[in-house]
N, C-alpha and C positions, 0 to 999 in steps of 0.2 A: 394535648401532647401526643396522645396515641394516634389521633386522626392525622396530624401533620406528618408524623413519622411514617405511618402506613402509606399516605399519599405519595410521599417522596420516594419511599422504597419501591412502590409500584411503578412510579414513573421511570426510575432507573432500570427496572427490570425490562421495560419496553426497549430501552436503548440497545441492549445487547441482541445480536442476531442469535448467537448460541454459545453455550459453554458445554463442552462435551468431555467425556472420559475417553481417551484414546484407546481403541481396541486393536486396530490394525493400521499400520502406517500408510497403507495404500488406499484407504477408504476415501472416495470422493464424496464428502459428506454434505455438500450444499452446492447448488447450481443456481445462478440467477443472471438476469440481464444486467449489463453494465454499458459504459460508453454513452455515445450520443449519436445524432444523425450523421455527423461527419466521421465518427469512428465507432461504429456499432460493435459491441463486444459481449461475450458471455464469460462470466467469472466462475471458476471451479475451485472449491476450497477443500483442502485436505489437511490432515494433521501436520504435514510437512510444508505447507505454504499455500499461496494463491497463484493460480494460473489464469490467463486471459486468452480466449480464442477469438479470432476475427470472423468476419462474415463468410470467408472462404474456408472455414473450419481448419485454419492453420494456427499453430501456437504463436501468439503475439509476444507476450511477456510473462515471466513467472518470477515469484519472489519467495525465497526460502524463509522458513519460520519454524522455530522450535518453542514449544510451550515450556515455560519455566516456573509456573505456579507450583507451590509446594504440594506434595501429596496430601490429599484430604482437604485442601483449601480450594473451594469451588469458585474459580474466577473465569469470566469469559476470556477466550484466547483469540477470538476473531470478532471484531465489531464491524457492522456496516451501518453507518449513521451519517446524517447531514450535520457536520460539525460547525459549519460557518453560516448556516441559514440561507444558502444559495439554491436550495431545492435539489441539489445533487448530492448523493450520498457518497461519502468517502469510505475506503476500506482501511481498517486499522488492525495492525497486528500487535498483540500484547504478549510479548515473550522475548526471545532472542533471535534476530534483532527485533526491536520495537519500531514500528513505522506507520506512516500515514500515506496512502495512495489516493489520488483523486479518482473520480468516476471513469476517467479515460485511461487508467492504469499508469498515469504519470506519477513518479515519486514526488511527494511534497516535503517530507522530512523523515528522519530516522535516527534511532539510537543504536549503532551497530552492536554495542555490548548488551543491549536489552535492559529489561527491568526485572528485578526480583519480584516486585508486585506492581501492578498496573491498574489504574482506575480511570474511567471516563465519566465526566460529569460537569455540571456548571458550578465550579467552585468560586468563581468571581462574580456571578450574577450579571454577566454582560450579555445575556441572551444567546450565548454560544456555548460550545462544549470545549472543555480543556482536558489535558492529559496529565495525570499524576503518576509519576514514576518514582518508585522507592528502590534504592539499592543500599543495603546495609543501613547505616544511620543517616543517609542522605535522602532528603525528600525534595523533589522538584515538581513544579507545575509549569506546563508549557501550553501555549496556544496551539491550535491545530497545525500551524505552519512553522512551529519550532521556536517561537519567541518565548524566552524564559520569563515567567511571571512571578514565581516564588521559589526560593531555595532555602533550605535549612539543613545544616549538618551538625548533628549533636555530638559533642565531645563529652565523654564520660557516661554516655548512654549506650545501651545495647538493645536495639529494637527487635521485637519479635513480629508476629503477624499484625497486620493493620486492617482496619475496617473503615468504610465511609458510611455516613448516615447523618441525619440532623440530630446529633447528640445534644445540642444546646437548645433544641426546640425553637429555633428562630427562622425556620424555613430556609436555612442555608446548609450546604453540605459541609460536614466536618470530617476530620481524619482522627482516628484513635488507634494508637499503636501500643502493643504490649512492651513494657520495660520493667523486667523483673516482676515484682508483685504488684506494681502500679501500672498506670496507663498514662500516656501522653496524649493530650487532646489539642489538635490544631483547628482553629477556625479561620485561619488565613487573613485575619485582620491585624495580627501582631507578628513581630519577627520571631518570637519563640513560642513554644507550646506551653500548655498548662499541665502540670503533673498532678494526678489524682490517685488516691488509693482505691483499691477495689479490684474485683474480678473483671472478666471480659465483658464488653458491652453486650446487652441482651438483644440487640438488633443488628442487622447487617444488610446493607443494600448490595445485592449481588444480581448479576444477570441470570435469568432463568433459562433453562434448556428449552430451545424452541425448534427442535428438529422434527416435530410431529408431522408437519405438513409435507415436507420434502421426503421424509422417510416413508410416509404412508403412500405417497404416489409411487415410489419405487417398489414397494411391496405389492402394489396392486389393490390396496385397501380402498383407494379412492381413484376415480377415473380422471383422465386428462382430456382436455378439449384440444384435439389435434386437427386444426383446419375444419372445425365444425363436426368432427366425428369424435365420439367419446371412446377412449381406449384405456385398457389397463395393461400393466406390465407383470411379467413373471420371469423367474430364472430357476432353472433346474438342470443339474448336471453340466453346467457351463454353457447352457443355451439360454439366450434371451428371447422372450416371445412378446410380441405386441398383439393384443387381442381386442377385437371390437367388443365394446361393453354391451351392446344390444343383443347380439346373437352368438357371441363367443367365437366368431370366426377368427382364425389366426391370420393377421395381416402381414406379419414379418417374423422371421426367425434369424437369429444371429449367434454364432458361437463366439463367446467373448473371453474365454480362457480363465475366467474367475469363478467365484462361487456365489457371490451375492451382489445385489443391486442396492445402492445406498441413497441415491438421490435422483431426481428427475425434474425437468421443467420444459415447458413449451415456450420458445422465444422466437420472435420474428426480427431478424437483423436486416431485413430488406429484400429477402428472397422468398418470402412466405413463411408460415409457421414451420418450425423444425423442432423435433423432439431431441432433447439432450439428456442422456442417461449416464450416471456415474456408477462405476463398479468398485470392487475392492482391490483392484490392481492398478490404480493410478490412471485409469482410462475413462474418457468420456466418449460415448458412442452417439453419433448424430444420425437421425433419420428424417427423411422428408415427410410431408403430409400424406403421401401415398404409401408410406411404409418402407420406401427404398433406403437401404443403408448407404449413407453418404461418406462417413469417415469414422475412424476410431483414433482418438488423439491421446497420446501419453502426456498427462499434465503433471508429472512428477517434476518439481523444480530442481531436483538434484541432477547433476551431470549435464546441465545446459551450457551452451557457449553464448556469452553476451556479445552481440555484434554492435560495437559502438560506431556511430555515424556522425561525422562533422562535415558541414557544408558551408561554403562561402555564399552568403545571401547577397551581399553587396560590398563592393570595394571601389575606391576612388583615390586619386592623388592630384595634387597641384603643386606648382612651383618646383617641379623636377623636369629634367630634360625629356624623358619619355613618360608622359602621364596618360598615355592612351589606355582605355579601359582594358583592352586585350592584354597589354603588357602587365598592368598592375594586377589584374585578376590572375594572370599566369604566375606571378611571383607568389601570391598568397596560396594559390592552388598547389604550388610545388611544395608547400609546407603542410598540406592537409594530413599526410601520413603521420607527421610528428604531432600535430594537434590531436589527431585521433588517438595516438598512443598516450598522450596526457589524459584524455578522457577515459580510455580503457583502463589505465593503471589506477585511476581513482575508483573506478567501479569495482576493481578487484579488492579494494579495501572496504568499500561501502556500496552495497547493492542498491541502496536508495539514493544514489547520486542523481541529482535532478536533471531533467531535460530543460532546455531553455536556450538563451542566446547571450552573446557578449558583443558589445560595441567598444572598439578601441581606436584611439588616434595615435599615430606614430609621428615623431619628429625626425626628419632626415637631414643629415649634414651635407656639406659640399662633396664628400666622398661617397655618398649614397648609403652611409651607415645609419642605422637607427640609434639615435641618442636618447630617446625618451619614449616610453609607452604610457599613455594615460587611458585608464579604463573608464569609459564614460557610462557604461551600463553592464550589469551582469546579474541574471537571476538564477545563477547556478548555486549560489550560497556555499561555495567551497573555496576557501582561501588557497588551499593547495592546488586545486585545478586552475584557478585564476592565475596563480603565480607561475605554474608550468606553461600556460599559454603565453603569458607575457614574456617569459624567457625565450620561447621560440620566436615570438615576434621580434625581439631584439636582435636575433641572429640573422634576420633577412637583409638582403642587399638590393638597393634600388639604384636607378641612375642618379647622377649628381644633382643636387639642388641648384636651381638657377639663380637664386637670390641669397645664397648662403644657408638658407634653411627651407626645407620643403615639408609638406604635410601629406600623410596617407591615412585613410580611414578604412575600417573593415567591420563588417557584421558577420559573426559566425553563429550558426545554428547547431545545437547538440541534441542528438536523439539516439535511440537504440531499440533493437529487437532482440529476442532470445531465440536461439536455434538449437536443435538437438544434433 
């Protein structure tokens, strides 16, 4: 029993990138490579959220996040882990909002209201990782893309803190929650939990703090390999210094306006190795392999403007008087501002609104009016957004149908960037 529990707890600890105590809201506490060959990115994580920089050192996207774990209850607040086994690691925010982003900074799924407690683990033993969200007396488990797998809402119970571990010693994760002087134990094989008397569980699977490496690099305790040259970092009186590890020669100086450095990483996004350094004022400073200062980027997710982008990828029509590509594409393009407003409005309510596409087919009557909209495909996963786009499509006017009824088809692409 002890061996099983220890092994499972250790495995869970590895899942978490870090769990930290917030000391200053401006600390850039972790930097790492993200994206892929088509969209190379660097992720910068602060207590306020996650920001992504592109290969040109410009802010690409940022997602606000507020930790909601109770004081004194040590839970990871940011996870970076391959949830679905595709060898790409997702970015998971555990707080308000709770969310999952893919390695390219595309939103996969989110809970705008967040979770009072949040756990990540293999609760269903399907070789993937699931998300457990507890709010009050409601417990839900979701797949990484938001499919609800388990839900329980206790009536007559008042849940306190919850823990996950292999409490039943069957090599499966269980959930135990305080309920008065007793505990409720969920093993996710039954609809309801088992109530047992007794005190708090004596073990708890929790993510261990793992800021040692990135913090040590920023402090200069460990050298970095910058294009084949070992360098160390130091900050004193608001000045950042990059120093050669072999002879102590100062390769670069930069006034950064803060007091401390908190993270550092060397990443190659296609332009050769670059040094990314996070300070305590929401900034990431970028240096080339020769020590040249290339950029200082504010990665604070607050105060950003989300630039929604909707494009017509493909449009066609038949059995109407003017079915030329130019005319049909022009009709749809004339509504792009309204489509974009639908998308932007939804983003104002949920910052993890998905990027993706929608395919729709329109039925046109003899007067050129749209009488029916059939959504053939949408991976946006938002009924409100789909409905808004459909209403705008119904308002379009085409030339008259030549046989009483005509058909038009459209494929729309939805994407966004964040700008300050």
